[in-house]
C-alpha positions as CSV (number, residue, x, y, z in Angstrom):
1,M,1.5,29.4,-36.1
2,T,5.0,27.9,-36.1
3,H,6.3,25.3,-33.8
4,D,9.9,24.7,-32.7
5,R,11.0,21.3,-33.8
6,P,11.3,19.0,-30.7
7,T,14.7,17.6,-29.9
8,N,13.4,14.4,-28.4
9,P,14.0,11.7,-31.1
10,Y,11.0,9.7,-29.9
11,S,8.5,12.5,-30.4
12,I,6.2,12.0,-33.3
13,D,6.6,15.7,-34.2
14,A,10.3,15.2,-34.7
15,T,9.7,12.9,-37.7
16,M,7.5,15.5,-39.5
17,D,9.0,17.3,-42.4
18,P,8.3,21.1,-42.9
19,A,5.5,20.4,-45.4
20,Q,3.7,18.1,-42.9
21,E,4.1,20.7,-40.2
22,R,2.5,23.4,-42.4
23,A,-0.3,21.0,-43.2
24,A,-0.8,20.2,-39.5
25,D,-1.1,23.9,-38.7
26,T,-4.0,24.3,-41.2
27,L,-6.1,21.5,-39.8
28,P,-9.4,22.6,-38.3
29,V,-10.0,22.3,-34.6
30,P,-12.1,19.2,-33.7
31,P,-15.7,19.9,-32.8
32,H,-15.3,18.4,-29.3
33,A,-12.2,20.3,-28.4
34,A,-13.9,22.8,-26.0
35,M,-13.9,21.4,-22.5
36,G,-17.2,23.1,-21.6
37,Q,-19.2,21.4,-24.3
38,E,-21.1,18.2,-24.0
39,P,-19.4,15.2,-25.8
40,L,-20.7,14.2,-29.2
41,D,-23.3,11.4,-29.3
42,Q,-20.9,8.8,-30.5
43,Y,-18.7,9.4,-27.4
44,A,-21.6,9.1,-24.9
45,V,-21.2,6.4,-22.2
46,H,-24.0,4.1,-21.2
47,P,-25.1,4.7,-17.6
48,A,-24.5,1.1,-16.6
49,A,-20.8,1.4,-17.7
50,R,-19.8,2.6,-14.3
51,Y,-20.8,-0.7,-12.7
52,F,-19.0,-2.8,-15.3
53,R,-15.4,-1.7,-14.8
54,R,-12.7,-4.3,-15.3
55,G,-10.8,-3.9,-12.0
56,P,-13.3,-4.9,-9.3
57,W,-14.8,-7.7,-11.4
58,E,-11.4,-9.2,-12.2
59,N,-10.7,-9.1,-8.4
60,T,-14.0,-10.8,-7.7
61,A,-13.3,-13.5,-10.3
62,T,-9.8,-14.1,-8.8
63,V,-11.3,-14.5,-5.3
64,I,-13.8,-17.0,-6.7
65,I,-11.0,-19.0,-8.3
66,A,-9.0,-18.9,-5.1
67,L,-12.0,-20.1,-3.1
68,G,-12.4,-23.0,-5.5
69,V,-8.7,-24.0,-5.0
70,V,-9.2,-23.8,-1.2
71,M,-12.3,-26.0,-1.6
72,L,-10.3,-28.5,-3.6
73,M,-7.5,-28.7,-1.0
74,Q,-9.5,-28.9,2.2
75,P,-9.8,-32.3,3.9
76,F,-13.1,-31.8,5.8
77,S,-16.1,-31.8,3.5
78,M,-16.8,-34.0,0.5
79,F,-19.5,-31.5,-0.5
80,L,-17.0,-28.6,-0.8
81,Y,-14.6,-30.9,-2.7
82,G,-17.3,-31.9,-5.1
83,W,-18.2,-28.3,-6.0
84,S,-14.6,-27.1,-6.2
85,F,-14.1,-27.8,-9.9
86,A,-17.4,-26.0,-10.8
87,T,-16.3,-23.1,-8.7
88,I,-12.9,-22.9,-10.3
89,L,-14.5,-23.2,-13.8
90,F,-17.1,-20.5,-13.0
91,G,-14.4,-18.1,-11.7
92,T,-12.2,-18.8,-14.8
93,A,-15.1,-18.2,-17.2
94,M,-16.0,-15.0,-15.3
95,F,-12.4,-13.8,-15.5
96,V,-12.4,-14.3,-19.3
97,V,-15.7,-12.4,-19.7
98,V,-14.8,-9.5,-17.4
99,S,-11.3,-9.1,-18.9
100,H,-13.2,-7.6,-21.9
101,F,-14.8,-4.8,-19.8
102,V,-13.5,-1.3,-20.1
103,D,-10.8,-0.1,-17.7
């Protein structure tokens, strides 16, 4: 199996010398290459992973932070003002935690 050398200078294959290309042609196919097969056990995803995606949780944390800022700036309720810092702090801590979730 021979490959034409790519002309794009940013392609990783353009930096391979002929010996490396021959070695790459002899590599075995990975065991998970077939699309119809089940993934290997080390690639299995936990069922709860669908609920812990970064996007929606980051948006929720951002809304909580914004709510805390609104509570801080409103002139009507001392109760809301008193809890504004705790709300902002909770939203910030939540944002830090959920920023480590998978995409």
